[in-house]
FIVOMI-565667 format. One record per residue (C-alpha): x, y, z; residue number from 0. Coordinates in steps of 0.25 Angstrom, whole numbers, padded with zeros to 4 digits. Example, Ala and Ser with C-alpha at 12.3 -4.5 7.8 and 13.67 -1.06 7.14 Angstrom:
% FIVOMI-565667
0049,-0018,0031,0
0055,-0004,0029,1
% end
This chain:
% FIVOMI-565667
-0249,0092,0484,0
-0262,0097,0479,1
-0265,0084,0472,2
-0252,0084,0465,3
-0241,0074,0467,4
-0228,0080,0471,5
-0217,0072,0465,6
-0201,0072,0466,7
-0190,0063,0461,8
-0193,0052,0471,9
-0208,0051,0468,10
-0209,0055,0453,11
-0207,0041,0447,12
-0216,0034,0457,13
-0227,0044,0454,14
-0225,0041,0439,15
-0226,0026,0441,16
-0238,0027,0450,17
-0246,0035,0441,18
-0250,0031,0426,19
-0253,0046,0424,20
-0246,0057,0431,21
-0245,0072,0428,22
-0232,0079,0433,23
-0229,0094,0434,24
-0214,0098,0435,25
-0215,0111,0442,26
-0206,0122,0449,27
-0211,0128,0462,28
-0207,0142,0457,29
-0214,0141,0443,30
-0226,0150,0442,31
-0233,0141,0431,32
-0232,0129,0441,33
-0238,0137,0452,34
-0249,0141,0442,35
-0251,0127,0438,36
-0251,0121,0452,37
-0266,0123,0455,38
-0271,0118,0442,39
-0262,0106,0443,40
-0267,0102,0457,41
-0281,0104,0452,42
-0278,0094,0440,43
-0272,0085,0450,44
-0285,0084,0458,45
-0293,0081,0446,46
-0284,0071,0440,47
-0283,0063,0453,48
-0298,0060,0451,49
-0296,0056,0436,50
-0297,0043,0429,51
-0286,0039,0429,52
-0281,0048,0440,53
-0269,0056,0436,54
-0260,0062,0447,55
-0253,0075,0445,56
-0239,0078,0451,57
-0228,0088,0451,58
-0213,0089,0452,59
-0205,0101,0457,60
-0195,0101,0445,61
-0186,0111,0452,62
-0183,0100,0463,63
-0184,0088,0454,64
-0174,0091,0443,65
-0172,0077,0438,66
-0187,0075,0436,67
-0188,0088,0429,68
-0176,0085,0420,69
-0181,0071,0417,70
-0195,0076,0412,71
-0190,0088,0404,72
-0195,0099,0413,73
-0191,0112,0407,74
-0201,0122,0413,75
-0212,0122,0424,76
-0222,0116,0425,77
-0219,0104,0416,78
-0230,0094,0417,79
-0229,0079,0412,80
-0239,0068,0412,81
-0234,0054,0415,82
-0242,0042,0409,83
-0237,0029,0414,84
-0223,0035,0416,85
-0222,0042,0403,86
-0222,0057,0403,87
-0228,0067,0393,88
-0229,0082,0393,89
-0241,0089,0399,90
-0247,0098,0388,91
-0260,0102,0394,92
-0264,0116,0401,93
-0262,0121,0415,94
-0275,0121,0421,95
-0281,0111,0430,96
-0291,0106,0420,97
-0282,0106,0408,98
-0272,0097,0416,99
-0283,0088,0420,100
-0288,0087,0405,101
-0274,0084,0399,102
-0271,0074,0409,103
-0284,0067,0408,104
-0283,0066,0393,105
-0269,0060,0394,106
-0273,0050,0405,107
-0286,0045,0399,108
-0293,0042,0386,109
-0294,0054,0376,110
-0309,0055,0378,111
-0317,0050,0391,112
-0329,0041,0390,113
-0341,0047,0396,114
-0351,0036,0401,115
-0363,0045,0403,116
-0369,0059,0405,117
-0363,0061,0419,118
-0349,0057,0414,119
-0351,0068,0403,120
-0355,0079,0412,121
-0344,0075,0422,122
-0334,0076,0410,123
-0338,0090,0406,124
-0338,0095,0420,125
-0324,0089,0423,126
-0317,0094,0410,127
-0317,0109,0406,128
-0315,0105,0391,129
-0324,0093,0388,130
-0327,0086,0375,131
-0337,0075,0375,132
-0340,0066,0363,133
-0353,0060,0362,134
-0352,0047,0353,135
-0361,0036,0348,136
-0356,0022,0345,137
-0355,0025,0331,138
-0346,0037,0332,139
-0331,0035,0334,140
-0323,0043,0344,141
-0309,0042,0338,142
-0309,0057,0333,143
-0315,0062,0347,144
-0304,0054,0355,145
-0293,0059,0345,146
-0297,0073,0348,147
-0297,0071,0363,148
-0283,0066,0363,149
-0278,0079,0356,150
-0285,0088,0365,151
-0278,0087,0379,152
-0285,0098,0386,153
-0300,0094,0382,154
-0307,0082,0388,155
-0314,0073,0379,156
-0325,0062,0382,157
-0335,0054,0375,158
-0348,0047,0377,159
-0357,0037,0369,160
-0369,0039,0379,161
-0380,0045,0372,162
-0385,0051,0385,163
-0372,0060,0386,164
-0375,0065,0372,165
-0389,0068,0376,166
-0384,0076,0388,167
-0378,0086,0379,168
-0390,0086,0369,169
-0381,0079,0359,170
-0381,0067,0350,171
-0369,0058,0348,172
-0360,0059,0341,173
-0356,0073,0346,174
-0345,0081,0353,175
-0347,0091,0364,176
-0336,0100,0371,177
-0338,0107,0384,178
-0329,0119,0389,179
-0329,0130,0399,180
-0330,0142,0391,181
-0339,0149,0380,182
-0350,0140,0375,183
-0345,0128,0384,184
-0350,0118,0375,185
-0347,0115,0360,186
-0352,0104,0351,187
-0343,0098,0340,188
-0349,0098,0326,189
-0337,0092,0318,190
-0333,0078,0314,191
-0333,0068,0325,192
-0322,0060,0318,193
-0313,0072,0316,194
-0303,0072,0328,195
-0296,0085,0324,196
-0310,0092,0323,197
-0314,0087,0336,198
-0301,0092,0342,199
-0303,0106,0336,200
-0317,0107,0342,201
-0312,0104,0356,202
-0300,0114,0354,203
-0309,0125,0350,204
-0318,0125,0362,205
-0307,0122,0373,206
-0304,0137,0373,207
-0314,0149,0376,208
-0318,0157,0364,209
-0308,0168,0370,210
-0297,0163,0378,211
-0289,0172,0388,212
-0274,0172,0385,213
-0267,0167,0398,214
-0255,0158,0401,215
-0264,0146,0402,216
-0272,0149,0389,217
-0259,0152,0381,218
-0254,0138,0378,219
-0269,0134,0375,220
-0271,0145,0365,221
-0258,0143,0358,222
-0258,0128,0359,223
-0272,0127,0353,224
-0266,0129,0339,225
-0278,0138,0334,226
-0276,0152,0330,227
-0278,0162,0342,228
-0285,0175,0342,229
-0279,0184,0353,230
-0284,0197,0358,231
-0274,0205,0366,232
-0280,0216,0375,233
-0278,0224,0387,234
-0289,0224,0398,235
-0294,0238,0394,236
-0307,0242,0388,237
-0301,0240,0374,238
-0296,0227,0377,239
-0309,0222,0384,240
-0317,0227,0372,241
-0308,0219,0362,242
-0309,0207,0370,243
-0324,0208,0370,244
-0324,0209,0355,245
-0315,0196,0354,246
-0325,0189,0363,247
-0336,0193,0353,248
-0328,0188,0341,249
-0323,0175,0348,250
-0336,0166,0346,251
-0336,0170,0331,252
-0322,0164,0329,253
-0328,0150,0331,254
-0316,0145,0339,255
-0308,0144,0326,256
-0297,0151,0334,257
-0293,0154,0348,258
-0296,0168,0354,259
-0289,0173,0366,260
-0288,0186,0374,261
-0274,0191,0379,262
-0270,0203,0388,263
-0258,0211,0388,264
-0253,0212,0402,265
-0249,0198,0406,266
-0235,0192,0402,267
-0242,0181,0394,268
-0250,0191,0387,269
-0238,0199,0383,270
-0231,0187,0378,271
-0242,0184,0369,272
-0243,0198,0364,273
-0228,0197,0360,274
-0230,0183,0354,275
-0241,0188,0345,276
-0236,0202,0342,277
-0246,0211,0350,278
-0241,0225,0354,279
-0248,0230,0367,280
-0252,0243,0360,281
-0261,0235,0351,282
-0270,0230,0362,283
-0281,0225,0360,284
-0277,0217,0348,285
-0280,0204,0341,286
-0270,0193,0336,287
-0273,0180,0329,288
-0262,0169,0331,289
-0262,0158,0321,290
-0254,0145,0322,291
-0251,0149,0337,292
-0243,0136,0339,293
-0234,0138,0326,294
-0231,0150,0318,295
-0241,0159,0326,296
-0245,0168,0315,297
-0251,0181,0321,298
-0262,0190,0315,299
-0267,0204,0321,300
-0280,0210,0321,301
-0278,0224,0314,302
-0287,0236,0315,303
-0287,0240,0329,304
-0300,0237,0337,305
-0303,0223,0341,306
-0318,0220,0338,307
-0326,0207,0336,308
-0327,0210,0321,309
-0312,0213,0319,310
-0308,0200,0326,311
-0318,0191,0318,312
-0313,0198,0305,313
-0298,0196,0309,314
-0301,0181,0311,315
-0308,0180,0298,316
-0296,0186,0291,317
-0287,0177,0298,318
-0295,0164,0294,319
-0296,0169,0280,320
-0281,0169,0279,321
-0281,0184,0275,322
-0275,0189,0288,323
-0260,0192,0288,324
-0251,0189,0300,325
-0247,0200,0310,326
-0232,0201,0310,327
-0225,0210,0319,328
-0213,0218,0315,329
-0203,0227,0320,330
-0200,0240,0312,331
-0189,0237,0301,332
-0175,0242,0306,333
-0171,0256,0300,334
-0158,0250,0295,335
-0151,0237,0295,336
-0138,0237,0304,337
-0128,0225,0304,338
-0128,0212,0296,339
-0140,0206,0301,340
-0153,0212,0295,341
-0164,0215,0304,342
-0178,0210,0299,343
-0192,0213,0305,344
-0205,0207,0302,345
-0209,0217,0291,346
-0196,0216,0284,347
-0194,0201,0285,348
-0200,0197,0271,349
-0192,0208,0264,350
-0179,0204,0270,351
-0180,0189,0273,352
-0188,0185,0261,353
-0179,0193,0251,354
-0177,0182,0240,355
-0163,0187,0237,356
-0158,0184,0250,357
-0155,0172,0260,358
-0160,0178,0273,359
-0156,0173,0287,360
-0165,0178,0298,361
-0163,0177,0313,362
-0176,0177,0321,363
-0172,0183,0335,364
-0178,0188,0348,365
-0171,0200,0355,366
-0171,0192,0368,367
-0166,0179,0363,368
-0152,0175,0369,369
-0149,0166,0357,370
-0152,0177,0347,371
-0142,0186,0355,372
-0132,0176,0354,373
-0134,0173,0339,374
-0133,0188,0336,375
-0118,0190,0334,376
-0117,0177,0326,377
-0129,0181,0317,378
-0123,0195,0315,379
-0110,0189,0311,380
-0117,0179,0301,381
-0124,0191,0295,382
-0111,0199,0294,383
-0104,0187,0287,384
-0115,0187,0277,385
-0116,0202,0274,386
-0108,0200,0261,387
-0118,0190,0256,388
-0129,0198,0249,389
-0139,0186,0248,390
-0140,0183,0263,391
-0147,0192,0274,392
-0145,0189,0289,393
-0157,0194,0296,394
-0164,0194,0310,395
-0178,0197,0315,396
-0183,0199,0329,397
-0193,0188,0330,398
-0200,0194,0342,399
-0203,0207,0335,400
-0206,0203,0321,401
-0215,0192,0315,402
-0212,0185,0302,403
-0224,0178,0295,404
-0222,0163,0294,405
-0210,0162,0304,406
-0211,0156,0317,407
-0199,0158,0326,408
-0198,0148,0337,409
-0185,0152,0344,410
-0174,0163,0344,411
-0166,0164,0336,412
-0172,0158,0324,413
-0164,0159,0311,414
-0170,0157,0297,415
-0164,0158,0283,416
-0173,0163,0272,417
-0166,0158,0259,418
-0167,0166,0246,419
-0174,0155,0238,420
-0184,0151,0249,421
-0190,0162,0258,422
-0202,0153,0262,423
-0194,0143,0270,424
-0183,0148,0279,425
-0172,0139,0284,426
-0170,0139,0300,427
-0155,0140,0304,428
-0152,0130,0315,429
-0137,0129,0314,430
-0127,0134,0324,431
-0127,0149,0328,432
-0113,0153,0323,433
-0108,0161,0311,434
-0102,0149,0303,435
-0115,0140,0305,436
-0124,0151,0300,437
-0115,0154,0288,438
-0114,0139,0284,439
-0129,0137,0285,440
-0132,0150,0277,441
-0122,0145,0266,442
-0129,0132,0265,443
-0143,0137,0266,444
-0144,0151,0258,445
-0149,0152,0244,446
-0138,0161,0240,447
-0124,0155,0242,448
-0113,0161,0249,449
-0099,0156,0254,450
-0097,0158,0269,451
-0082,0156,0267,452
-0082,0169,0259,453
-0090,0177,0270,454
-0083,0189,0276,455
-0072,0189,0266,456
% end
């Protein structure tokens, strides 16, 4: 079907045995992402049928083949797995025709393809959107080049020792050249040919345009890259278009040291990103820097109103010099505290939680979180039991509306204890969520002792 094998429980094992390499998509007929992937997957199937070695692409309706879906850990759609000699691994590439082809080709063949002559080099660049060619002489080793090639799954690498190939590009071996479909279209590597990490950084820097539109497809690529991301959020009005022009003027001066992206405000994906990096629609157009996007995700805000080329470049310089302070969102502090659990917001966090005279237990919650709602009466009872212990504060903070510098909340609820004698290294609570378990853990972990047997007397 459209060059894709259709498999079921009767044909699946036979297809695995018959093909040393086989890419399989587990899909659901009603799944929107699967429908969006279908033409890209079919296009990749047509290309990979002609590859050396050929790699067939297949699909399984996971809603009809429950046992197969369960066996291969299908939890969402589409789930794609690559089978090599019967052993499967997760597909981690992109969802475009070319990214599928590149990822599979890298897995099925050597990390870098040998190019025999000029014709082979020209065909290689024509076939692959992101193409790196190493031009080597007999005296220069390729180990670092091939090591970088293994690490970059979405960029194709090739090499040649033919001097005529180097001459075709007006280069002299050893040299590395990268071709890509955007901006300058060609870049030459000027670093250490024996440094795999540096070669990898070079290829990663040029695989994205100077300015990348934020979309469902590019989101995973941007956040998966690991570099700091500079986002412009704007509407499609005159002010927004002017801000984007200023960003595009600034981008070449940033030297690809960070990623640059433009996001709108009307699509659900844009709105989720705005919420994620603390952007209010009233601010648009506005700029955010997101550092460590794969870890703690520290956010910085361009202050001062108008978005100009000069303001953007100064903003990045301040960030790179270490002088910029993170942008932390905060609700307004409550007018008064009611009940045994102390309500904390971003602006009061350090005052309350970092108080050196107190052991402070903090629940990071989300208003929509079912587990948080279930915990609420238990947590309130813990606080009530401890009201008579003057050295302990039981607190909570809405982590969707408040940021705390240095704290990365990965799930809700997250509960942490800041001990009186160590405010830099909070302890994570991972015990049972009942009153007795909380009290027993606190009795053991707090700096200031208390006797839980005497609580409530």
